[in-house]
N, C-alpha and C positions, 0 to 999 in steps of 0.2 A: 771730837766724840770724845767720853771721860775713860781712863783707862774700866772701870764696871762695865761701860758698854762695849768696849773691845776685846775686852776678857768672855763673855754672854757671848759673843758671834762669832769669834774664833773656834769653840765646839761647834757649834751648828754649819758653820761653812765646812769644817774637817767631816762631820759627818755625811752635808752633802756631797762631797767628794766623793767619800767612798763609797754611799752609796750607787750613785752614779757609775763609780768604776765596777760596783759588782753587777748592777743592771748590763752595760758592757760585755764582762765578762759571760753572763748570764748567754745574752742574745748570742754571742758567737758559739758558745758552746749547742748551742741549740741549734745553731744553721750546723753546724761540723755534726752535730747527730741526724738534722734529718737529711742530709746529703748521704751519709753513708745508711742512714735506715734508706733511705732512696734506692739507691744503688743495689743491696743485697734483694729491695724486692726483685730490680728488673733482671735480675738473672734468671729466672726462669721461661720469663719474657722473651727475653735474645736466645735463649736455647731453642726456645719451639720455632724461633724463626731462623733456623738457624737452615742450610741447603738440604739437612736429613731429606728422602722424598718421603713424598705420603703415599700413602695406600690409596690407589685409585684416580691417582693424579700424577705420579710421574712417568716419562715416556722416553723410549732409547730410541736414540738415532737406530737407520738402517742399516747393515753392514754393508760394507761397498765390496769386500771383497767376493769375488766368485765364489759360484759353490759348484760341485760337480754332482753327477746324478750316480747314485753308485751303484756299481754294476752287480747283479748278483752271482756270486762265488758258484763255479762248476757252470753256468751257462753257456751256453754256445748262440752264435748270430745264427740267425733264419738261412737255412737251406736253399741256396734256387732252387727254383721252380728245376722239375723237371724237363731237360730240351727233346726236342723229335729226334727220333733217330735218321743218322745220314741217312743219302741217298749217293749213289753213283752219279757222275757229272751228267751221262745219259738217263738219269733215269726220269721217267713220264709214266701218266698215267695214260694207258694206253686207249686211246677213242671210244665210245661204245662203254665204256666199262662203271659200275654203278656208282653214285656219289659215296664220296667218302675213301673209294676203294685207293689200298696203297701205291704208288707207283711201281711200276716195274722198270728192269733192266733192260737197253736196247742192246743187242748184239751185235757184234760189228757186221757191214754190209758183206754178204755172198751175192755169188751169181746167179743169174735167176733162175740156172741149171742145176744149181748145188742142191744136196740131202743136208738138212742140218739136223741135229740131234738137241730141242731144246732145254729137254728134262727127261729123266732118267727114264730109258727103253719107250722112248718113244720117238722114231724119225718122223722129218715135214719136208716138203718141196713140192714144187710146184708144176705138178702132174702133164697141164697142158697151157699156152696161152694162141686164144682164137682171135681173128679180126671177125668181125659179126656187125651188122646195122641193128643198134640199141633200141628198143621202141620205149616210149614212156604212154604208161598202163596209169600211173598212178601221181598224185600232185608231187611236183619237185622234182620228178624226174625228165631228163632231155634228152629228143631221138638224137641221134644220130650214130658214126662210126665208131664201135668201142670195143672193146678188150672182153673177152670171156676169159677167166681165168678160173683154173681148177685145182683148187688145194686138197692134197690127199696128204694124208698122217697113219702110221703103221704102229701098231702097239706090241711091240717085241714082248712087254712085260706078261707076266701070271696073272694080272688082275684087270678088269676094265678100266680103260681109261676114261673121266667125265671131261665131255666139253660140251655142258649145256651153253653157252654163248661164246663161240669164235667168232674173233673180228678180225675182218681184214679192210685195210686200205690203199688205193691207189694213190701214189703221188707222180705229178710231172716236173721233169724238168730239175736241174739244178735249184732252183727255188722250193721246190718241194710244196708245187700247187698240189692243193686236193682235187681229185677225181671226182664227177659225179658219179652215183652210184645207181644204177639201176637194175630191174630183177629180167626180163626181159630180151632177147630169149634164151629159154634153156636154165633162171636161175634156182637155186635151190642152196638149203642150210645145211652144215653139217649135223649127222643125227645127235643124240643126246651122249653118248657115249660110244668111245672105240673099243669094241670087245678084245678079251687078251689073245693075243698072235693075230689080229685080223687088222682091216685097214680100212677109214673109210675116209669120205669126200666131200666138200662143198663145192659150189660152183657161183662163182662171182662175177658182175658185169659192170664195168666203169664206160663212160663216154671219154673216149683220147681221139682227138683230131688225128687224122692217117701224118700231118709232118710235126707231130708234137710227140714223137713217138720214141726219138731218138736217146733219150733218158727217162727211164722211169723205177719209181722203186713201190714195192709191193711190201706193206708190213701187215702181221699175221701176229695173233695172238690163241694162241690153242685155249685155253683158261686165265682167268682171272691170278694174279701174280705172279704167273709164268713168264721168263724173258719175252720181249719182242723181237722177232725172228724179221730181218729186212732184207728182202730179193731185190739186184738192182740191175741194171743193163737196159740193150736196146730193146724195145720189139716190134712185129712186123705190122 
């Protein structure tokens, strides 16, 4: 190669090198700028993808802490229902009493010939005990040896004492087996009332075998709610 050819080729070679270097630098700058722009553009999207809650889509875990029901201030616990009135250990509803009658107290037993004051201004006694032959005239009655009991009450007060339903029962032996009641001969009920200062009586019959009269009990209730009078002893 001649010196002229070397002189002509050298500037072109240098120009080519410079152009190539500029191109490389431009590509590098473009890449850097592109990467920087992409990073800046992705920031809003990254923010939107953060775990911040979106209305209507977020849920909260239920609390495991026990909750207590608040008690209203000043409120009282429900009161217990009222209990039934207490009665004495020996209190029983007298036989023949209307349904729903309150139990009455049974007084301590007294001899067959005793005079008892079960309530104020009234004296009660068994006026007589007679052995008779009982008659069966209606269904349920049993004829046979019987005891006829006359019950008498005296009113010492100033007002009539009502006796609309006087109850009389007879029991046999220590087991207090109820005797069968009959009406004849000679049975009659108490009048509706005992006059002030006067006396009234009723006659009641019960079949009792002769060999079972060693211990009998006779209950008398003059009026509903009054104490039960119990006469006890041996009869003939």
